[in-house]
N, C-alpha and C positions, 0 to 999 in steps of 0.2 A: 928800679928793677922790681921792687916789691909790688908795685901796682900791677905788673904784668904776670908775675908768677904766683901771687897769693901769699908769699912768705911774709909773716908778720902782720898780715891783714886780719881784721877782726871778723868774726861771724856775727850774723844778725838773725833775729826772728822778726819778720815783718808781720805786723798785726793790722787786720782790718779794724776799723773803729766801731761802727754801728753793728750791734748784734754779736760782737766779739769781745770788745773791751767795755763798751757801754751798751745799755739796753737799746734795742732797735726802736727808733721813733721815725716814722715816715716824714722825710723832709724836715729834719730837726733844724731849728733856727734860733732857739733860745737857750741860754746857759741854764735856766731853771729846768729844762727838759733832760739834762745830763744826769744819768744814774749809772754808777759802775755796776757791772755784772758781778754777782757774788764770787769772791775769790780771785777776781782779775788782778787786783793789786799784789796779792801774795804770789800769783803765778809769774807776774813780771819780775818781782823781786827774785824769785827762784831762778828764772832764766838769766837775769843779770849776774847772779852769783856764779853761774856757769860760764861767765864772760861772753854772753851774747848781748849785743846791742839790741834793744827793743824799740822798734820804730813803727809808728803808725803810718800806713799808706791808705788814703781814703779818697774815694770819688766824692766830690762835693758839687753836684749839679745844682744845688740851691743857689750857688753864686751865678752860674750860667743862666739859670732861670730867672734871675733878678729878685730872688726871695731873701737873699742875705748878701752883705758886703764882705770883703775880705777882713775888714776890721771886726765885723760881727763874728766871723769865724774864729778870729783870735780870741774873742771873749768866750766863745764856747769851749775852745781848747784850753784856755786858762782855767776854766771851771773844772774841766776834766783833770788837769794837772793838780789843781787844788785838792780835789777829792783823793787823787792818788797820794798826794803829799800827806794827807791825814794818816796814811799807812807807811809813811817814810819812803815813798817810791816816786821816782820821776822818770818819764820816758826819755830815751836818748835822742829822739827826733820825731818830727811830724812832717809828713809830706802830703800834699793834697793836689787834686786836679779839679779845677773849677768848670771844666767843659760840660755842657749839657748833652745828653745823648740825642741822637736823631733816629734811632731805631730801638726796638724792644729786644733785639737779639743781642744778648750779653756775651756772645762768643766772638763777635766782630770787633776788631780794633778800629775804632773810629778816630781816635786821637792817641798818639803814642803814649801819653802819660795816663790816660784814663784806662783803668783796669777793664778788660783783660790785657791791655797793653803793658809792657814791662818798664815804661819810662820812669815812673816814680822810684822803682826799685833800683834801676840803673843810675839815676841821679843820686840817690842816697849812697850807693856804692862808690861813686866818684868823689862825692863830697866828704864821706866819712871813712874812706879806704876800707871797704868791706869786701869780703870774699863771697861772692854770690853762690859759688859752687858748694860752699859749706853752710849755707844759710837756709832758713825755712820761711814759709808763710803760713799763717793761721787765719782763717776767715770762715764766713758763713754763706758765701756765695760762689757760684761756678766761676764768675769772673775773677775772684781772688785766686782760685786754684789755677786758672789759665794764666794769670799774670805771673805766678810763681814758675809755671812751666815755661812760659815765654822768656823769662829772665834767666833760665838755667839754674834754678835753685836746687839744693839737695833734695828737698821734699816739700810736699803740701799737706796740710792738715785741715780738714773740714770739721767745724764745730757744729753741734746740733742747736746751739742757742741762736737767737735771731731767726734767720730764714734758712738755717742749715738743713732742716728736714724737707725742704722743697727741692733740694739738690739730689741728683742721682748719686748715691754713695758708691756706686760701682763704675762711675765715669772714669776713664783713663787718666784724667787730670788730678783725680783724688788719690793720693798715696795712702793716707790714713784718715780715720774718722774718730773724733773724740766728743765726749759729752759737752765739754766746755773748755775754756782756756786753761783752767787749772789742770784738767786731765791732759790737755795737749802739752803743757809744760812738763808733766811727769813722763809723758811718752818720749819727748825729746831727751830728757835726762836718761831714761832707760836705753834709748838708742845710742846715746853718746857712750855710755858705759860699755854697751855691747861692741861698739866699733873699736874701742880702746882694747878690749880683751882680744878681739880678732886680729888686731894689728901687732900683738905681742908675739 
């Protein structure tokens, strides 16, 4: 019953990887290219302290393009986890879509799992018993915002790191804009406090 009515199911903050948690590198393929964005580890820790699962959802066309193997992607993600571990932080999950795009239009769902499709978020919800209606997505691209909207999340937050300033901040898919992941985490905390006050 819990899977259907959301009772007892955990909330999540879905995080884009490149430009949100780690610095944006075009077609990143090497663990040596991984650099955490300043404050990202602390932001994840703060969100987890609020009992949000923090989950990476990332389009990885480098695999579909033949530039990286899935084993190589594991090495990249292990390095990201290692750097987070230096701050005593670990992500709750990582989901990726290896499909390469066939169009430059990032509003079109070409593959259910590839953002702006909701597939990765829905898969995470099934596997980790998450309540999407009480969850958030934070990212630096329009496709991140649309994925959150298409998955029925509570809200979307666009960060200005990475390619965030190339996105129309007034787009209907963008609920909030934050400077970076730390500011986004503080925004979520404030909104949580506000919703608790209103529910009393």
